[in-house]
C-alpha positions in Angstrom: 0.1 0.1 0.0 1.3 3.5 -0.8 1.0 5.4 2.6 1.6 8.7 0.5 -1.3 8.2 -2.0 -4.2 10.6 -1.7 -6.3 7.9 -1.1 -6.9 6.2 2.5 -5.3 3.0 3.2 -8.7 1.0 3.7 -9.9 2.5 0.3 -6.4 0.9 -1.2 -7.0 -2.4 0.3 -10.7 -2.5 -0.7 -9.6 -1.6 -4.4 -6.8 -4.4 -4.3 -9.3 -7.1 -2.9 -11.9 -5.9 -5.6 -9.2 -5.9 -8.5 -8.2 -9.5 -7.4 -11.9 -10.8 -7.5 -12.3 -9.0 -11.0 -9.0 -10.9 -12.3 -10.3 -14.2 -10.8 -7.7 -14.5 -8.3 -10.6 -14.9 -5.7 -13.7 -16.3 -7.4 -17.4 -16.4 -6.2 -17.6 -18.9 -3.3 -14.1 -18.9 -2.4 -13.0 -17.7 1.1 -10.7 -14.6 1.3 -7.5 -15.0 3.2 -7.7 -14.1 7.0 -7.2 -10.8 8.3 -3.8 -11.7 9.5 -2.9 -13.0 6.0 -4.3 -9.8 4.5 -2.5 -7.6 6.9 0.9 -9.5 5.7 0.0 -9.1 2.2 -0.8 -5.4 2.4 1.4 -4.1 5.2 -1.5 -2.5 6.7 -3.0 -2.6 10.4 -6.1 -4.9 11.4 -8.4 -2.1 11.9 -7.4 -1.0 8.4 -8.1 -4.7 6.8 -11.4 -4.7 8.9 -12.6 -1.5 7.6 -11.9 -2.7 4.0 -13.6 -5.9 4.6 -16.8 -4.0 5.8 -16.9 -1.6 2.9 -16.6 -4.8 0.5 -19.6 -6.4 2.6 -21.7 -3.4 2.3 -21.1 -3.3 -1.3 -22.5 -6.9 -1.6 -19.2 -8.1 -2.9 -18.4 -10.4 0.2 -20.3 -11.9 3.0 -18.4 -12.1 6.4 -19.4 -14.7 9.0 -17.8 -14.7 12.6 -15.6 -17.7 12.7 -15.9 -18.7 9.1 -13.9 -15.6 7.3 -15.1 -13.4 4.3 -16.7 -15.3 1.3 -16.9 -14.0 -2.1 -20.3 -13.8 -3.2 -20.4 -11.7 -6.3 -19.2 -13.2 -9.9 -16.3 -11.5 -11.5 -18.7 -10.4 -14.4 -20.9 -8.7 -12.1 -17.9 -6.1 -11.2 -17.3 -5.1 -14.7 -19.1 -2.0 -15.9 -21.3 -2.4 -19.0 -19.1 -2.4 -21.9 -15.9 -1.8 -19.9 -13.9 -4.4 -21.5 -15.4 -4.8 -24.8 -13.1 -2.8 -27.1 -10.1 -4.4 -25.4 -11.2 -7.9 -25.6 -12.2 -7.2 -29.4 -8.6 -5.9 -29.9 -7.1 -8.8 -28.1 -9.1 -11.3 -29.9 -8.1 -9.6 -33.1 -4.6 -9.8 -32.4 -4.6 -13.3 -31.0 -6.6 -14.6 -34.2 -3.9 -12.9 -36.7 -1.0 -14.2 -34.3 -2.8 -17.7 -34.1 -3.3 -17.9 -38.1 0.3 -16.9 -38.5 1.7 -19.5 -35.9 -0.3 -22.1 -37.7 1.3 -21.4 -41.2 4.9 -21.1 -39.5 5.3 -23.3 -36.6 4.5 -26.8 -37.9 7.0 -26.2 -40.7 9.5 -24.9 -38.0 9.2 -27.8 -35.8 9.6 -30.0 -39.0 12.7 -28.4 -39.7 13.8 -28.5 -36.0 13.6 -32.1 -36.0 15.9 -32.3 -39.1 18.8 -29.9 -37.9 18.5 -30.3 -33.9 21.8 -31.1 -32.3 22.0 -33.2 -28.9 22.6 -29.9 -27.4 19.6 -28.5 -28.7 17.5 -31.3 -27.7 18.9 -31.6 -24.3 18.0 -27.7 -23.7 14.6 -28.4 -25.3 14.0 -31.0 -22.8 15.2 -29.0 -19.6 12.7 -26.0 -20.9 10.0 -28.3 -21.8 10.2 -30.1 -18.3 10.4 -26.8 -16.3 7.1 -26.2 -14.3 6.9 -22.5 -14.9 7.3 -22.6 -18.7 3.9 -23.7 -19.2 2.8 -20.4 -17.8 4.4 -18.6 -21.0 2.4 -20.7 -23.4 0.9 -18.0 -26.0 1.8 -15.2 -23.3 4.1 -13.1 -25.7 6.4 -12.6 -22.7 9.8 -11.0 -23.8 12.8 -13.2 -23.6 14.9 -13.2 -20.5 18.3 -14.7 -19.5 17.9 -18.4 -18.2 16.3 -21.2 -19.3 13.8 -20.9 -16.5 12.5 -17.6 -18.5 12.1 -19.6 -21.8 9.1 -20.8 -23.3 9.0 -24.2 -25.1 8.0 -22.3 -28.3 10.8 -19.7 -28.0 13.3 -22.6 -27.3 12.2 -24.6 -30.3 12.3 -21.4 -32.7 16.0 -21.0 -31.2 17.0 -24.3 -32.6 17.1 -23.0 -36.3 19.8 -20.5 -35.2 18.2 -18.2 -37.5 18.4 -14.4 -36.4 15.5 -13.4 -39.0 13.3 -15.8 -37.1 13.7 -13.6 -34.0 11.9 -10.6 -35.9 9.2 -13.3 -36.8 8.7 -14.0 -33.5 8.6 -10.5 -32.5 6.0 -9.8 -35.3 3.5 -12.6 -34.5 4.1 -13.7 -31.0 4.9 -10.7 -28.9 1.7 -8.9 -29.9 -0.4 -11.4 -27.9 1.3 -10.4 -24.8 -1.8 -8.2 -24.7 -3.9 -10.7 -23.0 -2.0 -10.2 -19.8 -4.3 -7.5 -18.9 -7.2 -9.3 -19.5 -9.5 -10.3 -16.4 -9.3 -13.7 -15.0 -6.6 -16.3 -15.8 -5.8 -17.0 -19.4 -6.0 -21.0 -20.2 -2.3 -21.7 -20.3 -2.2 -20.4 -16.6 -5.3 -22.7 -15.7 -4.6 -26.1 -14.2 -7.2 -27.8 -16.2 -5.3 -26.7 -19.4 -1.8 -27.0 -18.1 -1.4 -30.7 -18.1 -2.8 -31.1 -21.5 -0.4 -28.1 -22.7 2.4 -30.2 -21.2 1.3 -33.5 -23.0 1.2 -32.0 -26.2 4.6 -30.3 -25.8 6.1 -33.6 -24.7 4.7 -34.9 -28.2 6.4 -32.5 -29.9 9.6 -33.0 -28.1 9.7 -36.6 -28.6 9.2 -36.2 -32.5 12.3 -33.7 -32.3 14.4 -35.8 -30.4 13.6 -38.9 -32.4 14.4 -36.5 -35.6 10.9 -37.5 -36.9 10.1 -34.3 -39.1 6.7 -35.7 -40.1 5.4 -36.4 -36.7 7.0 -32.9 -35.4 4.9 -31.2 -38.3 1.7 -32.9 -37.2 1.9 -32.8 -33.4 2.6 -28.8 -33.8 -0.3 -28.6 -36.3 -2.5 -30.4 -33.8 -1.3 -28.3 -30.7 -1.7 -25.0 -32.6 -5.3 -25.9 -33.5 -6.1 -26.9 -30.0 -4.6 -23.8 -28.6 -7.0 -21.7 -31.0 -10.1 -23.4 -29.8 -9.6 -23.1 -26.2 -8.7 -19.4 -26.5 -11.6 -18.9 -28.8 -13.9 -20.3 -26.1 -12.1 -18.3 -23.5 -12.9 -14.9 -25.2 -16.5 -16.1 -26.1 -17.0 -16.5 -22.4 -16.0 -13.0 -21.6 -18.2 -11.5 -24.5 -21.2 -13.2 -23.5 
């Protein structure tokens, strides 16, 4: 919390919790962290936390019961102003659709070529990235590259196998723009547990094809992966727009 802000601390806590509900961090029916946990998270006093929770309860966003904590009783969609996200959603979907179309044309062929030219060092690096638990979170995210394998997405690592600097420009043009989805409410599919295991399984299929230098299967599994990702995100956007 910013003590020099013109907004009182309890209002900042109120806004932070409300924003977390809008983003899907806390969903309808879930119990909020305890007062002590909220104090630790926000760095404010118990009195300030209680005041923020009382305001949330008065706004009909949460319900506080003695001895049971505070439960979220309002759906995230109810916290969005009418039409508030419409333009942003439409722009994000347009960018994602263009990106997906381009990647569907490029990435299967790229995976096929990677299976042909990958060295043992490339394969070992791709395996480490594919097995790193946090790298699934970067799927479709458009996060910029950082040093360290733990900051690499599986797809970025795959592109690197070609060792073609021109492909870096293609990556920046068709993948990074989809990073706008980071500002969307709720959690994108790649960060949802129910999808992460399937993404991991599909990455494994692509990896094993490249490891075996099986270019046809590398092409096929990447094509299926691109199509699956598109359908999952299409459903995600349709849910927000309904």
